[in-house]
N, C-alpha and C positions, 0 to 999 in steps of 0.2 A: 524477800529481797527483790526489788524491781530492777530492771536493767539500768534505769537512771540512777538509783541509789548505789548500785554496784560501781558505776563509773565514778561517782562522787567519792565513795569510800576508797576505791583503788588509788586515787590521787593522794588522799590523806595518808594511806599506808606507805606509799612510795616516799613521800616527804618526810615521814617520821621514822621509818624502819630500815631503809636501804643501808647496806654495809654493816648492819648489826649481826650479832651471832646468836644463834638459838641456844640459850643457856639452860633452859629447863622446859620439860614437857610433862603435863599432868592432865588428869580428867577429874572434874568435880562431880560428874554423873556419867552414865553410859551414853548420853547424847550430847555432852558438852566437853569440848577440848580447850585447854589453855596452853598457850605458847609464850614463854618469856624471852624477850630479845634484849641483849646487853650490848651497849656501845660505850667505850671509855669517855666519850665527850657528851653523852646524853643520859638522861635518867632511864632506868630499866622500864620497858613497856610490856604490857601483856595483851595478847590477842586472844579473844574468846571466839570460838566457832561453835555455835549451838544449833543442833538439828531439831528444833522444836517442830512438831507436826504442823504442817501448812505454813509455818512462819520461821524458816531457817534464818539465822542471824550471824553476823560477824562484826566485831567492833574492837576498838582499842580501849584498854583500861589501864589505870595507873595502880590498881590494887590486885594483889594475888588472891585467888579464890582457894578455899580449902579443898585439898585433893582427896580422892577416895583412898581408903587405907590399902586396898589392893588394886594396883593399876590394871585396867582391862588389856586384852591382847593387843588392841590397836595402839594403845599408849606405849606398850613395851616395844612394839615394832618400830615406832617413831624414834624412841630413845636409841634403839640399836643402830638405826641408819642415819639419824639427823642430829644427834646431840652435838653441839658446838659447830654446827654447819653455819656458813655465812650466807645471809640473805642477799642475793645479787639482783633479784627482779621481783616485781609484783605486776603481773600481766592480766589484762582483762580485755576481751574483744568487745568493742562498742556494740551495744544492743543485746549482749548475752548476759546470763546470770551466774557467771563463773569467775573465780579469781584463782590464778596460778601463782603460788609462791615458789620461786626458783631458788634452790639452796645448793651451794657448792661445798662438796666434801672431798676428801682424799680419793674417794672412789669415782668421783665425777659429779655431774649435776643431777639433782633429784628435783621432783616437783610435788608439792603438796597442793592438791586441787580441791577447792571448795566449790561445790555445785549447789547454788542457792535456789534450786527449783522447788517450788512449794510442795508438789506431790511426791517427788523423789529426791529429797536433799541427801547429800553425802559429802564425805571428806575422804579423798583417795590419795595414797602415796604411790607415786610413779617413779621407777628407777631410771638410770641413765639410758637404758635400752628401750625405754617406752613401755616396759612391762609393769603391770600392777603388782606391787609388793604386798600391800594390805589396804584395807578400807574399813571405815567405821561401820558400813553396811554392805554386806555381800549380796549380789543378785546373780542368779544363774540364767538370765534371759538369753535366748538363742541369738537375738538380734544384736544385743550389746551386753555381753557378760561382764560383771564386775567381780572377778575372782582372781586369786593369786596366779601369776604367770600369764594372765591374759593380756593381750595388747590393749593399751588404753585408747579408747575412743570417746569423744565427747557425746553428750546426749543427742539423740536424733532431733533435727530441726525441720520445720515445715519450709523446705527450700522453695516451694512455689510462691512464698510470700517474700517480698524484698525487705532488706534490713533498713529500717527507718533511719538509723544513724549514718548510713553510708550514702544517702541521697542528698543532692544539692537542691536548692530552692526551685530552680527551673524544672528539675525532674519531678519534684513533688507537685508543682502546679500543673504540669502536663498530665500526670496520672490522675489528679483530682478532676481536671476538666474532662478527661477521657471517661471517667466514672460518672459524669453528669453532675458534678459539683454537689455531692451529697453532704449531709451533716458531718462536719469535720471530726467531731469526737468519735462517733461510732465507726466512721470510715477508717480512722487511724487505728482504732482498737482491733478491728476485724481483718483489715487487709495488709497489715505489716507485722514484721518481727521487730522486737526491741521497744515496743510501746507498752503502756500499762494504763489502767483505768484513770489514775490520778492525772498523769501527763496528758492523756487525751481530753479529759474534762477541762483541764487548764487551758490548753490551746484552743479549744472550741470557743472560749469566751472572746477570742480575738478575731473570729470569723474569717474574713478574707485576708486579714493580716496575720493569720496563724503561723504561716511558714516563715515570715519575717521574725516573729517572736521566737520561733523554735531556733533559728540561727543564733539569736542573741543568747538564749538559754544554753544551747550546746557550747557556744564559745566560752561562756562564763564557767561552765562545768569543767571543760577541758583545760582552759588556759589559766583561770584564776582560782577555781575551787568554789563550790556552792557553800554559802554560809548562812542559810536561812532555813531553820527547821522548827516545826511546832509540834508539840506532843500533847495529845488529848488523853487524859488519864482514864477516861471511860467510867465504868467497865463496859466492854473490853477496851483496853488502851489502843490507840492508833497514832501513827506518826505521819505527818504531812510535810512534803517538800514544797508544795505550792498551795498554801492555805488560801481559800477564796474569801474567807472572812477574817477580820481582825481578831486577834486572840482576846478572850475575856478572862475573868478571874478563874474560870474552870480549866483553863489550859495552862500547861507548864511551858513557858516560852521566855526568851528565845534561847536556842542553842546555836552556837556558831560552827560546830563541827558535827559531822554525821555520827562519829563515835560517841560523843557526849549524849546525843539524843538517843542513839541505839542502846547504850548501856542503861540509861534510865528506863527506856521502853522494855528492855529485857527483864529488869527487876519487876516492873508492873505486870508484865505478861506472865511471869512465873507465879507471882502472887495471885493473879486472876485465875490461873489454871489450878492452883492449890485450892482456892475457894470453890471452884466448880467440882473438883474431886470430892471435897468435903461435903458439899451439898448432895452430890450423887450418893455418897455413902450413907448420909443421914436419911435421905429419902428411902433408900433400900431397907435400912433398919426399921424405920417407921412403918413401911409397908409390911414387913414381916411381922411386926408387933400387932398391927391391925388384923392381919390374917389369923394370927394366933388367938386374939381375943374373939374373933368371929367364930372360930371353931369351938371355943369354950362355951359361947352363948348358944 
């Protein structure tokens, strides 16, 4: 999940889910969590939080996935603290890769934090006292422990780099001139927080008008919602927010919401990973058979 996609998706989630109640919690796998949100005036919606290695995902779905016969500990903890809680907020800091679901219960306000960081994705339940109650993945790091009863702290950030989303056009132009007017794409990717490879490459096409285009893009994301997504089936599949080429017959397009595109991407990605696992297993079996035949010879 890129910072740009997190902002787009957060807006969708707020528009769709606020004031709903968390009616059901389940896990379809050890790395995938499903939350069902009920509202009397809207259809029940399901939020999937998937901690796929290097590609953590979160999206809305209209279908319920089959749950594991025995719920994992994290799922049981969420049911204990959050069942029938009311969703009062979906918060995300611009330029970051996290989404905070704020849920109100009789005991106070809880937060379910999705950390969509590719190397260390996680889903963490934080209590009203800002102490960690449970997490999908525990970590005993000294700098930032993710353990029960530890104070919740966000992932460490490179504070020496400014947040791209918090700077105005004049500030960006001043920093760019001070840096000697380097290539916009690589400069944005290396010198700022909140950027990503696709966004940097897209803005580079506008050259000296890159910062004007960024203001237009940011305004559309924040005020109107981004409605242009292109899915490349692959393999491996990839999702583009700013496609540089017009879609061909090999692409699945268009998607008007991030959730629609991410749900399809999730299906393709799981299928692709299953194929890779099957290939690895078959290659290992063939290798063992060849070694066996060589020993016989």
